[in-house]
N, C-alpha and C positions, 0 to 999 in steps of 0.2 A: 504494499499500499504505500503511495507516494504521499508526503507531506503535503498539506494544503497551502499555497503560497499565501492566502489572505486571512490564514487562521488568527484568532485574537491572541492565542499565546503559543507563538512559534519555538521560542527557546529563551532560556535564561530565567532570571530571577523576578516575580512580580509579587506585589502586594496588593492584596483584595481584601477590603473589611478588616483590616487589622492582622490578617493572615497571610502568611507567606507560601508561596507556590513556587516550584523550581521545574522546569520542564527541560530535559535533556534532548540533546540531538540524537543520543544512541551511539552504538558501536559497530553496528553492521548496516547490511543493506537488507531490502525485503523482495522486491520484484525483478529489478535490475540489479546486476552486480558492479555498480558503480554509485561514488558519492560526488556529485558535483557541486564545488563551493561548499562544502560542508564537512568541516573535518570530524572525525570520531572524537567523542568523548566520553570518560567514565568519572562519574561523580561519587565523591566520598564525604559524607557527612559526618563529622565528629559532634555528638549532642552532648551538651552538659547540663546538669541540672541549674535552674535558675535560683 
C-alpha cells in the first residue's frame, strides 16, 4: 500500500489536544521494491516516569 501524499499525518511528531503522536516512515517496502525520496527509519522511545 502506498502512502497517501495528502494525508494529514504523513511522518514526524504531532501534538493534538495535548497528546503526542509520532508517525514513522517505516523500514521497508510494501507493493513496489523501492523507496523514492523516503529514507527508512527505526524509532526508539525511551520512556521515563514523570
